[in-house]
C-alpha positions in Angstrom: 247.7 -37.5 69.4 246.5 -39.7 72.2 248.1 -39.6 75.6 251.1 -41.9 75.9 250.5 -44.5 78.5 252.1 -47.8 79.4 250.9 -51.0 81.0 251.8 -51.7 84.6 254.5 -54.1 83.5 255.9 -51.7 80.9 256.0 -48.9 83.5 257.9 -51.1 86.0 260.5 -52.0 83.3 260.9 -48.4 82.2 261.1 -47.0 85.8 263.8 -49.7 86.5 265.7 -48.6 83.5 265.6 -44.9 84.6 266.7 -45.9 88.1 269.6 -48.0 86.7 270.7 -45.2 84.3 270.7 -42.6 87.1 272.7 -44.9 89.3 275.2 -46.2 86.6 275.7 -43.0 84.6 274.9 -40.2 86.9 275.9 -41.8 90.2 272.5 -40.8 91.6 270.0 -42.9 93.5 266.5 -42.3 92.3 263.5 -43.6 94.2 260.5 -45.1 92.4 258.5 -41.9 92.8 261.2 -39.7 91.2 261.8 -42.2 88.4 258.0 -42.3 87.7 258.0 -38.5 87.7 260.8 -38.5 85.1 258.9 -41.0 83.0 255.8 -38.9 83.1 257.8 -35.8 82.1 259.6 -37.5 79.2 256.3 -39.1 78.0 254.6 -35.7 78.0 257.4 -33.4 76.8 259.6 -35.6 74.7 257.4 -38.5 73.8 255.6 -36.6 71.0 258.9 -36.1 69.2 259.5 -39.8 69.1 255.9 -40.5 68.2 256.0 -38.0 65.3 259.3 -39.5 64.1 257.7 -42.9 64.1 254.8 -41.5 62.0 257.3 -39.9 59.5 259.2 -43.1 59.2 256.0 -45.1 58.7 254.8 -42.6 56.1 258.1 -42.8 54.2 257.9 -46.6 54.1 254.3 -46.6 52.9 255.0 -43.9 50.3 258.0 -46.0 48.9 255.8 -49.1 48.7 253.0 -47.2 47.0 255.5 -45.9 44.4 256.7 -49.4 43.8 253.1 -50.6 43.4 252.4 -47.7 40.9 255.5 -48.6 38.9 254.5 -52.3 38.9 250.9 -51.5 37.7 252.3 -49.2 35.0 254.7 -51.9 33.8 251.8 -54.4 33.1 249.6 -51.9 31.4 248.5 -53.1 28.0 249.1 -50.8 25.0 245.9 -49.4 23.4 245.2 -47.6 20.1 242.9 -44.7 19.7 240.3 -45.4 16.9 238.7 -42.4 15.3 
């Protein structure tokens, strides 16, 4: 898995969300540095779980679609006779 990284704009939005959450839900003021530190921690330690879940979900969708394609192909197969 490649390292999880965000654009400058994405990072600003996420850091703001972390700061707002800490303030609203935990009654804690977080500075930008602390919020960025938490983002890095979550990206490194928890991000792979979300990443893998996304891969599993994508695989399930693709497998389902391939099964439907296989059934559709089988449905249009022409009957054949064996000649000896």
